[in-house]
Predicted model as a PDB file, atoms N, CA, C, CB and O in Angstrom, pLDDT in the B-factor column:
MODEL        1                                                                  
ATOM      1  N   MET A   1     -48.859 -27.166 -23.138  1.00 58.00           N  
ATOM      2  CA  MET A   1     -48.794 -25.874 -22.513  1.00 58.00           C  
ATOM      3  C   MET A   1     -48.359 -25.462 -21.165  1.00 58.00           C  
ATOM      4  CB  MET A   1     -49.857 -25.471 -22.574  1.00 58.00           C  
ATOM      5  O   MET A   1     -47.925 -24.323 -20.992  1.00 58.00           O  
ATOM      6  N   LYS A   2     -48.451 -26.380 -20.120  1.00 83.00           N  
ATOM      7  CA  LYS A   2     -47.787 -26.023 -18.836  1.00 83.00           C  
ATOM      8  C   LYS A   2     -46.873 -25.133 -18.550  1.00 83.00           C  
ATOM      9  CB  LYS A   2     -47.299 -26.874 -18.416  1.00 83.00           C  
ATOM     10  O   LYS A   2     -46.873 -23.972 -18.142  1.00 83.00           O  
ATOM     11  N   PHE A   3     -45.342 -26.672 -19.136  1.00 83.00           N  
ATOM     12  CA  PHE A   3     -44.012 -26.382 -19.625  1.00 83.00           C  
ATOM     13  C   PHE A   3     -43.603 -24.323 -20.362  1.00 83.00           C  
ATOM     14  CB  PHE A   3     -43.940 -27.786 -21.031  1.00 83.00           C  
ATOM     15  O   PHE A   3     -42.615 -23.679 -20.011  1.00 83.00           O  
ATOM     16  N   ILE A   4     -44.708 -23.799 -21.368  1.00 82.00           N  
ATOM     17  CA  ILE A   4     -44.833 -22.448 -21.676  1.00 82.00           C  
ATOM     18  C   ILE A   4     -45.326 -21.806 -20.530  1.00 82.00           C  
ATOM     19  CB  ILE A   4     -45.655 -22.199 -22.812  1.00 82.00           C  
ATOM     20  O   ILE A   4     -44.345 -21.186 -20.118  1.00 82.00           O  
ATOM     21  N   ASN A   5     -46.177 -21.607 -19.841  1.00 82.00           N  
ATOM     22  CA  ASN A   5     -46.621 -20.796 -18.979  1.00 82.00           C  
ATOM     23  C   ASN A   5     -45.536 -20.699 -17.150  1.00 82.00           C  
ATOM     24  CB  ASN A   5     -48.275 -21.407 -18.939  1.00 82.00           C  
ATOM     25  O   ASN A   5     -45.514 -19.821 -16.287  1.00 82.00           O  
ATOM     26  N   ARG A   6     -44.758 -22.140 -17.263  1.00 84.00           N  
ATOM     27  CA  ARG A   6     -44.141 -21.725 -16.728  1.00 84.00           C  
ATOM     28  C   ARG A   6     -42.790 -20.869 -17.217  1.00 84.00           C  
ATOM     29  CB  ARG A   6     -44.136 -22.550 -16.140  1.00 84.00           C  
ATOM     30  O   ARG A   6     -42.387 -19.922 -16.542  1.00 84.00           O  
ATOM     31  N   LEU A   7     -42.411 -21.108 -17.922  1.00 86.00           N  
ATOM     32  CA  LEU A   7     -41.342 -20.098 -18.421  1.00 86.00           C  
ATOM     33  C   LEU A   7     -41.762 -18.439 -18.455  1.00 86.00           C  
ATOM     34  CB  LEU A   7     -40.970 -20.564 -19.965  1.00 86.00           C  
ATOM     35  O   LEU A   7     -41.115 -17.519 -17.955  1.00 86.00           O  
ATOM     36  N   LYS A   8     -42.783 -18.370 -19.049  1.00 85.00           N  
ATOM     37  CA  LYS A   8     -43.494 -17.107 -18.659  1.00 85.00           C  
ATOM     38  C   LYS A   8     -43.526 -16.730 -17.295  1.00 85.00           C  
ATOM     39  CB  LYS A   8     -44.798 -17.151 -19.042  1.00 85.00           C  
ATOM     40  O   LYS A   8     -43.113 -15.592 -17.074  1.00 85.00           O  
ATOM     41  N   ILE A   9     -43.996 -17.541 -16.109  1.00 85.00           N  
ATOM     42  CA  ILE A   9     -43.935 -17.154 -14.646  1.00 85.00           C  
ATOM     43  C   ILE A   9     -42.333 -16.819 -13.979  1.00 85.00           C  
ATOM     44  CB  ILE A   9     -44.631 -18.458 -13.826  1.00 85.00           C  
ATOM     45  O   ILE A   9     -41.966 -16.017 -13.120  1.00 85.00           O  
ATOM     46  N   VAL A  10     -41.711 -17.673 -14.679  1.00 88.00           N  
ATOM     47  CA  VAL A  10     -40.071 -17.785 -14.709  1.00 88.00           C  
ATOM     48  C   VAL A  10     -39.308 -16.304 -15.090  1.00 88.00           C  
ATOM     49  CB  VAL A  10     -39.602 -19.000 -15.985  1.00 88.00           C  
ATOM     50  O   VAL A  10     -38.658 -15.613 -14.306  1.00 88.00           O  
ATOM     51  N   ARG A  11     -39.497 -16.116 -16.073  1.00 88.00           N  
ATOM     52  CA  ARG A  11     -39.433 -14.580 -17.258  1.00 88.00           C  
ATOM     53  C   ARG A  11     -40.252 -13.272 -16.010  1.00 88.00           C  
ATOM     54  CB  ARG A  11     -40.973 -14.934 -19.388  1.00 88.00           C  
ATOM     55  O   ARG A  11     -39.856 -12.257 -15.438  1.00 88.00           O  
ATOM     56  N   TYR A  12     -40.999 -13.723 -16.046  1.00 85.00           N  
ATOM     57  CA  TYR A  12     -42.515 -12.224 -14.747  1.00 85.00           C  
ATOM     58  C   TYR A  12     -41.640 -12.601 -13.471  1.00 85.00           C  
ATOM     59  CB  TYR A  12     -45.250 -12.959 -14.268  1.00 85.00           C  
ATOM     60  O   TYR A  12     -42.062 -12.415 -12.330  1.00 85.00           O  
ATOM     61  N   ASN A  13     -40.633 -13.037 -13.694  1.00 86.00           N  
ATOM     62  CA  ASN A  13     -40.109 -13.230 -11.672  1.00 86.00           C  
ATOM     63  C   ASN A  13     -38.775 -12.198 -11.609  1.00 86.00           C  
ATOM     64  CB  ASN A  13     -39.310 -15.450 -11.023  1.00 86.00           C  
ATOM     65  O   ASN A  13     -38.457 -11.223 -10.928  1.00 86.00           O  
ATOM     66  N   LEU A  14     -38.203 -12.943 -12.669  1.00 88.00           N  
ATOM     67  CA  LEU A  14     -37.124 -12.514 -12.950  1.00 88.00           C  
ATOM     68  C   LEU A  14     -37.137 -10.745 -13.622  1.00 88.00           C  
ATOM     69  CB  LEU A  14     -36.625 -13.652 -13.862  1.00 88.00           C  
ATOM     70  O   LEU A  14     -36.217  -9.929 -13.577  1.00 88.00           O  
ATOM     71  N   PHE A  15     -38.671 -10.568 -14.276  1.00 84.00           N  
ATOM     72  CA  PHE A  15     -38.674  -9.274 -14.556  1.00 84.00           C  
ATOM     73  C   PHE A  15     -39.293  -7.983 -13.374  1.00 84.00           C  
ATOM     74  CB  PHE A  15     -39.443  -9.340 -15.819  1.00 84.00           C  
ATOM     75  O   PHE A  15     -39.160  -6.765 -13.262  1.00 84.00           O  
ATOM     76  N   ALA A  16     -39.998  -9.055 -12.648  1.00 84.00           N  
ATOM     77  CA  ALA A  16     -40.019  -8.303 -11.500  1.00 84.00           C  
ATOM     78  C   ALA A  16     -38.670  -7.923 -10.734  1.00 84.00           C  
ATOM     79  CB  ALA A  16     -40.841  -8.992 -10.667  1.00 84.00           C  
ATOM     80  O   ALA A  16     -38.179  -6.798 -10.646  1.00 84.00           O  
ATOM     81  N   LEU A  17     -38.274  -8.895 -10.300  1.00 86.00           N  
ATOM     82  CA  LEU A  17     -36.388  -8.718  -9.637  1.00 86.00           C  
ATOM     83  C   LEU A  17     -36.166  -8.110 -10.191  1.00 86.00           C  
ATOM     84  CB  LEU A  17     -35.144  -9.640  -9.607  1.00 86.00           C  
ATOM     85  O   LEU A  17     -37.257  -7.559 -10.042  1.00 86.00           O  
ATOM     86  N   ILE A  18     -35.629  -7.418 -10.963  1.00 87.00           N  
ATOM     87  CA  ILE A  18     -34.938  -6.390 -12.345  1.00 87.00           C  
ATOM     88  C   ILE A  18     -35.267  -5.295 -11.508  1.00 87.00           C  
ATOM     89  CB  ILE A  18     -35.751  -6.326 -14.220  1.00 87.00           C  
ATOM     90  O   ILE A  18     -34.570  -4.594 -10.774  1.00 87.00           O  
ATOM     91  N   LEU A  19     -36.638  -5.298 -11.810  1.00 83.00           N  
ATOM     92  CA  LEU A  19     -37.382  -3.670 -11.438  1.00 83.00           C  
ATOM     93  C   LEU A  19     -37.100  -3.449  -9.724  1.00 83.00           C  
ATOM     94  CB  LEU A  19     -39.534  -3.670 -11.790  1.00 83.00           C  
ATOM     95  O   LEU A  19     -36.822  -2.341  -9.266  1.00 83.00           O  
ATOM     96  N   CYS A  20     -37.222  -4.697  -8.868  1.00 83.00           N  
ATOM     97  CA  CYS A  20     -37.172  -4.147  -7.487  1.00 83.00           C  
ATOM     98  C   CYS A  20     -35.352  -3.908  -7.341  1.00 83.00           C  
ATOM     99  CB  CYS A  20     -37.982  -5.422  -6.206  1.00 83.00           C  
ATOM    100  O   CYS A  20     -34.837  -3.156  -6.513  1.00 83.00           O  
ATOM    101  N   PHE A  21     -34.923  -4.381  -7.913  1.00 86.00           N  
ATOM    102  CA  PHE A  21     -33.603  -3.351  -7.893  1.00 86.00           C  
ATOM    103  C   PHE A  21     -33.409  -2.641  -8.305  1.00 86.00           C  
ATOM    104  CB  PHE A  21     -32.704  -3.469  -8.088  1.00 86.00           C  
ATOM    105  O   PHE A  21     -32.624  -1.852  -7.778  1.00 86.00           O  
ATOM    106  N   THR A  22     -33.879  -2.416  -9.356  1.00 83.00           N  
ATOM    107  CA  THR A  22     -33.637  -0.960 -10.251  1.00 83.00           C  
ATOM    108  C   THR A  22     -34.430   0.422  -9.183  1.00 83.00           C  
ATOM    109  CB  THR A  22     -34.698  -1.143 -12.204  1.00 83.00           C  
ATOM    110  O   THR A  22     -33.952   1.557  -9.191  1.00 83.00           O  
ATOM    111  N   ILE A  23     -35.254   0.176  -8.618  1.00 80.00           N  
ATOM    112  CA  ILE A  23     -35.680   0.618  -7.404  1.00 80.00           C  
ATOM    113  C   ILE A  23     -35.468   0.940  -6.165  1.00 80.00           C  
ATOM    114  CB  ILE A  23     -36.128   0.237  -7.250  1.00 80.00           C  
ATOM    115  O   ILE A  23     -35.907   1.777  -5.377  1.00 80.00           O  
ATOM    116  N   ILE A  24     -34.418  -0.212  -6.156  1.00 84.00           N  
ATOM    117  CA  ILE A  24     -34.010   0.234  -4.644  1.00 84.00           C  
ATOM    118  C   ILE A  24     -32.370   1.017  -4.839  1.00 84.00           C  
ATOM    119  CB  ILE A  24     -33.925  -1.425  -3.441  1.00 84.00           C  
ATOM    120  O   ILE A  24     -31.769   1.680  -3.994  1.00 84.00           O  
ATOM    121  N   LEU A  25     -31.945   0.673  -6.219  1.00 82.00           N  
ATOM    122  CA  LEU A  25     -30.610   1.403  -6.460  1.00 82.00           C  
ATOM    123  C   LEU A  25     -31.146   3.131  -7.433  1.00 82.00           C  
ATOM    124  CB  LEU A  25     -29.389   0.052  -7.644  1.00 82.00           C  
ATOM    125  O   LEU A  25     -30.158   3.863  -7.377  1.00 82.00           O  
ATOM    126  N   THR A  26     -31.713   3.482  -7.807  1.00 80.00           N  
ATOM    127  CA  THR A  26     -31.885   4.168  -7.637  1.00 80.00           C  
ATOM    128  C   THR A  26     -33.568   5.543  -6.929  1.00 80.00           C  
ATOM    129  CB  THR A  26     -31.221   3.909  -8.458  1.00 80.00           C  
ATOM    130  O   THR A  26     -34.192   6.416  -7.533  1.00 80.00           O  
ATOM    131  N   SER A  27     -33.646   5.101  -5.691  1.00 77.00           N  
ATOM    132  CA  SER A  27     -33.901   5.485  -4.792  1.00 77.00           C  
ATOM    133  C   SER A  27     -33.211   6.468  -4.522  1.00 77.00           C  
ATOM    134  CB  SER A  27     -33.963   4.770  -4.127  1.00 77.00           C  
ATOM    135  O   SER A  27     -33.762   7.397  -5.112  1.00 77.00           O  
ATOM    136  N   PRO A  28     -32.336   6.849  -3.990  1.00 80.00           N  
ATOM    137  CA  PRO A  28     -31.512   7.852  -3.586  1.00 80.00           C  
ATOM    138  C   PRO A  28     -31.702   8.846  -4.647  1.00 80.00           C  
ATOM    139  CB  PRO A  28     -30.088   7.419  -3.370  1.00 80.00           C  
ATOM    140  O   PRO A  28     -31.972   9.976  -4.242  1.00 80.00           O  
ATOM    141  N   LEU A  29     -31.626   8.690  -5.820  1.00 76.00           N  
ATOM    142  CA  LEU A  29     -31.769   9.847  -6.926  1.00 76.00           C  
ATOM    143  C   LEU A  29     -33.015  10.839  -6.640  1.00 76.00           C  
ATOM    144  CB  LEU A  29     -32.010   9.142  -8.466  1.00 76.00           C  
ATOM    145  O   LEU A  29     -33.107  11.983  -6.195  1.00 76.00           O  
ATOM    146  N   GLN A  30     -34.040   9.747  -7.159  1.00 73.00           N  
ATOM    147  CA  GLN A  30     -35.058   9.517  -6.620  1.00 73.00           C  
ATOM    148  C   GLN A  30     -36.131  10.735  -5.501  1.00 73.00           C  
ATOM    149  CB  GLN A  30     -34.523   8.401  -6.051  1.00 73.00           C  
ATOM    150  O   GLN A  30     -37.203  11.265  -5.790  1.00 73.00           O  
ATOM    151  N   PHE A  31     -35.331  10.848  -4.249  1.00 73.00           N  
ATOM    152  CA  PHE A  31     -35.762  11.015  -3.369  1.00 73.00           C  
ATOM    153  C   PHE A  31     -35.116  11.954  -3.224  1.00 73.00           C  
ATOM    154  CB  PHE A  31     -35.888  10.235  -2.649  1.00 73.00           C  
ATOM    155  O   PHE A  31     -35.522  12.531  -2.215  1.00 73.00           O  
ATOM    156  N   LEU A  32     -33.622  12.904  -4.042  1.00 71.00           N  
ATOM    157  CA  LEU A  32     -33.178  13.927  -4.370  1.00 71.00           C  
ATOM    158  C   LEU A  32     -33.894  15.020  -5.816  1.00 71.00           C  
ATOM    159  CB  LEU A  32     -31.887  13.405  -4.484  1.00 71.00           C  
ATOM    160  O   LEU A  32     -33.792  16.170  -6.245  1.00 71.00           O  
ATOM    161  N   ASP A  33     -34.473  13.997  -6.059  1.00 70.00           N  
ATOM    162  CA  ASP A  33     -35.799  14.599  -6.958  1.00 70.00           C  
ATOM    163  C   ASP A  33     -36.861  15.074  -6.990  1.00 70.00           C  
ATOM    164  CB  ASP A  33     -36.215  14.152  -7.456  1.00 70.00           C  
ATOM    165  O   ASP A  33     -37.554  15.812  -7.691  1.00 70.00           O  
ATOM    166  N   PHE A  34     -36.905  14.083  -5.387  1.00 70.00           N  
ATOM    167  CA  PHE A  34     -38.819  14.336  -5.245  1.00 70.00           C  
ATOM    168  C   PHE A  34     -38.325  16.084  -3.859  1.00 70.00           C  
ATOM    169  CB  PHE A  34     -40.233  11.949  -3.892  1.00 70.00           C  
ATOM    170  O   PHE A  34     -39.013  16.957  -3.331  1.00 70.00           O  
ATOM    171  N   ILE A  35     -37.373  15.864  -3.854  1.00 69.00           N  
ATOM    172  CA  ILE A  35     -36.573  17.631  -2.852  1.00 69.00           C  
ATOM    173  C   ILE A  35     -37.078  18.547  -3.499  1.00 69.00           C  
ATOM    174  CB  ILE A  35     -34.646  18.132  -2.879  1.00 69.00           C  
ATOM    175  O   ILE A  35     -38.045  19.264  -3.242  1.00 69.00           O  
ATOM    176  N   LEU A  36     -35.978  18.494  -4.890  1.00 67.00           N  
ATOM    177  CA  LEU A  36     -35.737  19.403  -5.232  1.00 67.00           C  
ATOM    178  C   LEU A  36     -37.071  19.919  -6.639  1.00 67.00           C  
ATOM    179  CB  LEU A  36     -34.236  19.177  -5.444  1.00 67.00           C  
ATOM    180  O   LEU A  36     -36.953  20.951  -7.300  1.00 67.00           O  
ATOM    181  N   ASN A  37     -38.389  18.776  -6.827  1.00 69.00           N  
ATOM    182  CA  ASN A  37     -39.107  18.920  -7.410  1.00 69.00           C  
ATOM    183  C   ASN A  37     -40.633  18.768  -7.001  1.00 69.00           C  
ATOM    184  CB  ASN A  37     -38.672  18.394  -8.152  1.00 69.00           C  
ATOM    185  O   ASN A  37     -41.521  19.423  -7.548  1.00 69.00           O  
ATOM    186  N   GLY A  38     -40.880  17.749  -5.887  1.00 64.00           N  
ATOM    187  CA  GLY A  38     -41.993  18.130  -5.099  1.00 64.00           C  
ATOM    188  C   GLY A  38     -42.590  17.007  -5.827  1.00 64.00           C  
ATOM    189  O   GLY A  38     -43.431  16.331  -5.235  1.00 64.00           O  
ATOM    190  N   GLN A  39     -42.190  16.648  -7.325  1.00 61.00           N  
ATOM    191  CA  GLN A  39     -42.726  15.148  -7.523  1.00 61.00           C  
ATOM    192  C   GLN A  39     -41.763  13.925  -8.332  1.00 61.00           C  
ATOM    193  CB  GLN A  39     -44.118  15.320  -8.423  1.00 61.00           C  
ATOM    194  O   GLN A  39     -40.699  13.942  -8.952  1.00 61.00           O  
ATOM    195  N   ASN A  40     -42.735  12.910  -7.966  1.00 59.00           N  
ATOM    196  CA  ASN A  40     -41.716  11.530  -7.461  1.00 59.00           C  
ATOM    197  C   ASN A  40     -42.547  10.116  -8.512  1.00 59.00           C  
ATOM    198  CB  ASN A  40     -41.949  11.130  -5.098  1.00 59.00           C  
ATOM    199  O   ASN A  40     -43.145   9.066  -8.279  1.00 59.00           O  
ATOM    200  N   ARG A  41     -42.025  11.070  -9.960  1.00 68.00           N  
ATOM    201  CA  ARG A  41     -42.584   9.814 -10.877  1.00 68.00           C  
ATOM    202  C   ARG A  41     -41.998   8.487 -11.297  1.00 68.00           C  
ATOM    203  CB  ARG A  41     -42.817  10.269 -12.032  1.00 68.00           C  
ATOM    204  O   ARG A  41     -42.501   7.382 -11.500  1.00 68.00           O  
ATOM    205  N   ILE A  42     -40.895   8.912 -11.352  1.00 68.00           N  
ATOM    206  CA  ILE A  42     -40.339   7.943 -11.830  1.00 68.00           C  
ATOM    207  C   ILE A  42     -40.529   6.263 -10.820  1.00 68.00           C  
ATOM    208  CB  ILE A  42     -38.882   8.576 -11.995  1.00 68.00           C  
ATOM    209  O   ILE A  42     -40.258   5.201 -11.380  1.00 68.00           O  
ATOM    210  N   LEU A  43     -40.993   6.294  -9.411  1.00 69.00           N  
ATOM    211  CA  LEU A  43     -41.003   5.165  -8.851  1.00 69.00           C  
ATOM    212  C   LEU A  43     -42.571   5.065  -9.367  1.00 69.00           C  
ATOM    213  CB  LEU A  43     -40.533   5.093  -7.222  1.00 69.00           C  
ATOM    214  O   LEU A  43     -42.920   4.000  -9.876  1.00 69.00           O  
ATOM    215  N   LYS A  44     -43.095   5.656  -9.303  1.00 75.00           N  
ATOM    216  CA  LYS A  44     -44.583   5.814  -9.279  1.00 75.00           C  
ATOM    217  C   LYS A  44     -44.397   4.696 -10.163  1.00 75.00           C  
ATOM    218  CB  LYS A  44     -45.463   7.272  -9.739  1.00 75.00           C  
ATOM    219  O   LYS A  44     -44.593   3.574  -9.697  1.00 75.00           O  
ATOM    220  N   TYR A  45     -44.051   4.819 -11.357  1.00 77.00           N  
ATOM    221  CA  TYR A  45     -43.544   4.742 -13.001  1.00 77.00           C  
ATOM    222  C   TYR A  45     -43.867   2.392 -12.223  1.00 77.00           C  
ATOM    223  CB  TYR A  45     -40.794   5.889 -13.647  1.00 77.00           C  
ATOM    224  O   TYR A  45     -44.756   1.541 -12.209  1.00 77.00           O  
ATOM    225  N   LEU A  46     -42.254   2.581 -11.736  1.00 75.00           N  
ATOM    226  CA  LEU A  46     -41.825   1.211 -11.417  1.00 75.00           C  
ATOM    227  C   LEU A  46     -42.505   0.467 -11.053  1.00 75.00           C  
ATOM    228  CB  LEU A  46     -41.060   1.052 -10.703  1.00 75.00           C  
ATOM    229  O   LEU A  46     -42.758  -0.577 -11.654  1.00 75.00           O  
ATOM    230  N   GLU A  47     -43.196   0.956  -9.487  1.00 77.00           N  
ATOM    231  CA  GLU A  47     -44.010   0.595  -8.916  1.00 77.00           C  
ATOM    232  C   GLU A  47     -45.044  -0.030  -9.503  1.00 77.00           C  
ATOM    233  CB  GLU A  47     -44.246   1.351  -8.354  1.00 77.00           C  
ATOM    234  O   GLU A  47     -45.407  -1.193  -9.329  1.00 77.00           O  
ATOM    235  N   ASP A  48     -45.476   0.745 -10.167  1.00 82.00           N  
ATOM    236  CA  ASP A  48     -46.760  -0.119 -10.784  1.00 82.00           C  
ATOM    237  C   ASP A  48     -46.474  -0.913 -12.247  1.00 82.00           C  
ATOM    238  CB  ASP A  48     -48.094   1.017 -11.081  1.00 82.00           C  
ATOM    239  O   ASP A  48     -47.162  -1.831 -12.694  1.00 82.00           O  
ATOM    240  N   ARG A  49     -45.347  -0.351 -12.839  1.00 83.00           N  
ATOM    241  CA  ARG A  49     -45.485  -2.459 -13.637  1.00 83.00           C  
ATOM    242  C   ARG A  49     -44.425  -3.692 -12.419  1.00 83.00           C  
ATOM    243  CB  ARG A  49     -44.066  -2.595 -16.150  1.00 83.00           C  
ATOM    244  O   ARG A  49     -43.584  -4.474 -12.861  1.00 83.00           O  
ATOM    245  N   VAL A  50     -44.714  -3.575 -11.175  1.00 81.00           N  
ATOM    246  CA  VAL A  50     -44.182  -4.322 -10.698  1.00 81.00           C  
ATOM    247  C   VAL A  50     -45.247  -5.096 -10.304  1.00 81.00           C  
ATOM    248  CB  VAL A  50     -43.347  -3.909  -9.936  1.00 81.00           C  
ATOM    249  O   VAL A  50     -45.407  -6.316 -10.328  1.00 81.00           O  
ATOM    250  N   PHE A  51     -46.073  -4.036  -9.873  1.00 84.00           N  
ATOM    251  CA  PHE A  51     -47.717  -4.474  -9.323  1.00 84.00           C  
ATOM    252  C   PHE A  51     -48.972  -5.338 -10.535  1.00 84.00           C  
ATOM    253  CB  PHE A  51     -48.559  -2.691  -8.862  1.00 84.00           C  
ATOM    254  O   PHE A  51     -49.959  -6.054 -10.363  1.00 84.00           O  
ATOM    255  N   LYS A  52     -48.035  -4.615 -12.109  1.00 85.00           N  
ATOM    256  CA  LYS A  52     -48.472  -5.848 -12.761  1.00 85.00           C  
ATOM    257  C   LYS A  52     -48.625  -6.778 -13.406  1.00 85.00           C  
ATOM    258  CB  LYS A  52     -48.747  -5.940 -12.908  1.00 85.00           C  
ATOM    259  O   LYS A  52     -49.578  -7.316 -13.971  1.00 85.00           O  
ATOM    260  N   ILE A  53     -47.188  -7.022 -13.247  1.00 83.00           N  
ATOM    261  CA  ILE A  53     -46.409  -7.856 -12.960  1.00 83.00           C  
ATOM    262  C   ILE A  53     -46.542  -9.621 -11.893  1.00 83.00           C  
ATOM    263  CB  ILE A  53     -45.670  -6.870 -12.509  1.00 83.00           C  
ATOM    264  O   ILE A  53     -46.483 -10.849 -11.842  1.00 83.00           O  
ATOM    265  N   LEU A  54     -46.740  -8.410 -11.304  1.00 81.00           N  
ATOM    266  CA  LEU A  54     -47.066  -9.449  -9.613  1.00 81.00           C  
ATOM    267  C   LEU A  54     -48.483 -10.681 -10.061  1.00 81.00           C  
ATOM    268  CB  LEU A  54     -47.969  -7.892  -7.787  1.00 81.00           C  
ATOM    269  O   LEU A  54     -48.545 -11.903  -9.924  1.00 81.00           O  
ATOM    270  N   PHE A  55     -49.608  -9.535 -10.699  1.00 83.00           N  
ATOM    271  CA  PHE A  55     -51.123  -9.757 -10.877  1.00 83.00           C  
ATOM    272  C   PHE A  55     -51.054 -10.838 -12.228  1.00 83.00           C  
ATOM    273  CB  PHE A  55     -52.084  -8.099 -11.210  1.00 83.00           C  
ATOM    274  O   PHE A  55     -51.938 -11.665 -12.451  1.00 83.00           O  
ATOM    275  N   HIS A  56     -50.095 -10.697 -12.893  1.00 82.00           N  
ATOM    276  CA  HIS A  56     -50.065 -11.290 -14.404  1.00 82.00           C  
ATOM    277  C   HIS A  56     -49.502 -12.313 -14.128  1.00 82.00           C  
ATOM    278  CB  HIS A  56     -49.358 -10.574 -15.589  1.00 82.00           C  
ATOM    279  O   HIS A  56     -49.918 -13.262 -14.793  1.00 82.00           O  
ATOM    280  N   ILE A  57     -48.226 -12.701 -12.982  1.00 79.00           N  
ATOM    281  CA  ILE A  57     -47.964 -14.071 -12.962  1.00 79.00           C  
ATOM    282  C   ILE A  57     -49.193 -15.014 -11.724  1.00 79.00           C  
ATOM    283  CB  ILE A  57     -46.175 -14.136 -12.496  1.00 79.00           C  
ATOM    284  O   ILE A  57     -49.402 -16.227 -11.706  1.00 79.00           O  
ATOM    285  N   ASN A  58     -49.646 -14.232 -11.062  1.00 79.00           N  
ATOM    286  CA  ASN A  58     -50.969 -14.916 -10.513  1.00 79.00           C  
ATOM    287  C   ASN A  58     -51.501 -15.281 -11.296  1.00 79.00           C  
ATOM    288  CB  ASN A  58     -51.862 -14.334  -9.846  1.00 79.00           C  
ATOM    289  O   ASN A  58     -51.364 -16.483 -11.521  1.00 79.00           O  
ATOM    290  N   ASP A  59     -52.389 -14.511 -12.149  1.00 79.00           N  
ATOM    291  CA  ASP A  59     -53.439 -15.161 -13.622  1.00 79.00           C  
ATOM    292  C   ASP A  59     -53.157 -16.655 -13.892  1.00 79.00           C  
ATOM    293  CB  ASP A  59     -53.009 -14.314 -15.334  1.00 79.00           C  
ATOM    294  O   ASP A  59     -53.934 -17.552 -13.566  1.00 79.00           O  
ATOM    295  N   LEU A  60     -51.363 -16.939 -14.841  1.00 76.00           N  
ATOM    296  CA  LEU A  60     -50.535 -17.364 -14.777  1.00 76.00           C  
ATOM    297  C   LEU A  60     -51.219 -18.705 -13.705  1.00 76.00           C  
ATOM    298  CB  LEU A  60     -49.480 -16.337 -14.504  1.00 76.00           C  
ATOM    299  O   LEU A  60     -52.060 -19.604 -13.713  1.00 76.00           O  
ATOM    300  N   ARG A  61     -50.720 -18.401 -13.293  1.00 74.00           N  
ATOM    301  CA  ARG A  61     -50.186 -19.838 -11.751  1.00 74.00           C  
ATOM    302  C   ARG A  61     -52.276 -20.160 -11.716  1.00 74.00           C  
ATOM    303  CB  ARG A  61     -49.012 -18.591  -9.044  1.00 74.00           C  
ATOM    304  O   ARG A  61     -52.530 -21.251 -11.206  1.00 74.00           O  
ATOM    305  N   LYS A  62     -52.988 -19.713 -11.971  1.00 77.00           N  
ATOM    306  CA  LYS A  62     -53.904 -19.476 -11.716  1.00 77.00           C  
ATOM    307  C   LYS A  62     -54.208 -21.252 -12.720  1.00 77.00           C  
ATOM    308  CB  LYS A  62     -54.386 -17.800 -12.017  1.00 77.00           C  
ATOM    309  O   LYS A  62     -54.330 -22.408 -12.317  1.00 77.00           O  
ATOM    310  N   ASN A  63     -54.224 -20.640 -14.073  1.00 74.00           N  
ATOM    311  CA  ASN A  63     -54.505 -21.099 -15.350  1.00 74.00           C  
ATOM    312  C   ASN A  63     -53.174 -22.592 -15.081  1.00 74.00           C  
ATOM    313  CB  ASN A  63     -54.202 -19.607 -16.823  1.00 74.00           C  
ATOM    314  O   ASN A  63     -52.322 -22.914 -15.909  1.00 74.00           O  
ATOM    315  N   ILE A  64     -53.341 -23.089 -14.030  1.00 63.00           N  
ATOM    316  CA  ILE A  64     -51.737 -24.045 -14.515  1.00 63.00           C  
ATOM    317  C   ILE A  64     -52.467 -25.296 -13.822  1.00 63.00           C  
ATOM    318  CB  ILE A  64     -49.691 -23.470 -13.590  1.00 63.00           C  
ATOM    319  O   ILE A  64     -51.906 -26.391 -13.778  1.00 63.00           O  
TER     320      ILE A  64                                                      
ENDMDL                                                                          
END                                                                             
């Protein structure tokens, strides 16, 4: 069971890194969208996903 939890932690860490890189790469476009439309929904969604993943990783580490 511990090995499976460790694999989940690695998978979630990689997914969080991919989301962070996505935020970094798309932030200039989102800034232009924010200037034009006044809303930045994509960035908020990606940030929510990152924090949800990080909390899930923290919960898995407590179970180990």
